[in-house]
N, C-alpha and C positions, 0 to 999 in steps of 0.2 A: 303644764310641766313647768317646773321651776328650774330657771336657768342660773347656773352658778359659774362664775368667771374663774378660769385657771391662774396661775401665778403671773402669766404673760398678758391677762386682760381678755383672753379668748372665751367666750361663753361656751359652757359645757351642759350637757344634760345627762342624766343617768338612765339607762333602759335596761330593762330585764326580762327574762323569759316569762313564759306565762305562770311559772310557779313562783317567781320573785326570789328564787334562791341565787340565781346567777345574775349579779348585776355587773353592768360595764358602763364607764364613763365615756362619752363621745363629743368631739367638738363639733358645734352646731354648723360651722361653715363647711365642714367635711361631709356632714350629712346632707346639707342643702345641695352641694355640688354633685354628690352621688345620685340624689333624687331626681335632680332637674337636668344635669348635664351627662349622666351615666357614669359608672364606676371608673376609677383610674388610679394608678399608682403614682400619678404626679402630685406635685404639690398644688394646694388651693391657695391663689393669690388674693389678697384684698387689694384692690387696684388704688385705693385712696389711703391705705395703710392704717385704717381704723380698725382695729380688732373686733369692736361690737358692731360693725355696720355689715350685717350679713345679707343685706339686698342682693339679689341676683344679677343685677346690673354692675355690681361692685365686685362680684367673684368671678373668677376665671382660673382654669387649669393652667400651670406653667411649671418651669423648672426654677430651681434655686437662683440661677443667673438672672432671670427675668424678674424674680422678686427683688434682687439686688438693685436692678434698673429702676424698678418702681420706688424703692426708697431714695435713689438719688433724684427721680423726676419730682417727688414729692417733698425734697428737702429733708428727709429723716435720717440720711445716712451720716454717720459720725464724721467722715471726711469731709463732706459738703459744707458742714457747719464751722469748719476751721478758717478763720480769717487771717492767720498768721502762722508762720512757720515756727519751729521750736526755738529759734533764736530771735524771734520778735518782728522779722521783715513782714511785711504785708503781702498777702497773696493777691496782688493786682494782676491785671492782664499784662502789664509790662515787665512784672517781676516773676512770672509763673511759666513753667515749661511742663510739659506732660512727659513722665518718666517711660522709659521703654519697657515692653512686656507687660503693660497694664498694672504697673505698680504705683499709680496715682501721679500726683503733681509734685513738683519740686521748686524750690526757690532759686531764682537765678542768681541772687546776691550770695548765697551761701555757696553755690557753685563756683562763682568767680574766685571767692575766698579760698576754697579748698585747692582751687587749681593754681592759684598764686602761691599758696604755701607748698604745695607739691613742687613746683618748678623751683622754688627758693632752695628747698631742702635738696633738691637733685643737683642743683648749681653748686651748693656748698660741699657735697661729697666730692666733686670733681677737683 
């Protein structure tokens, strides 16, 4: 069978009924998971985040949250690759805090500046 990658790089294969009139494209990793792990409505995760690595030891059922954790662990998440805040301050351990409700990380220098400006403006109003 000929494997053809889709636009995201995941290999696909075209399967048809015996008559050949009804063709449908399937993702190879979904077929492998269904065949070896059993059918499921959950997402199929690539543990190493490589779309064309469809080895059984690299595939696992999971949800979107686990898939995002895989991206973070493998260093492929867009937020992990950021080294500086939008204002150019480095994301070093001394200058970084974790934002509440899972909104990521923040820059302590920017927070100090915003706080100082806020209290300065508040004092000027009085």
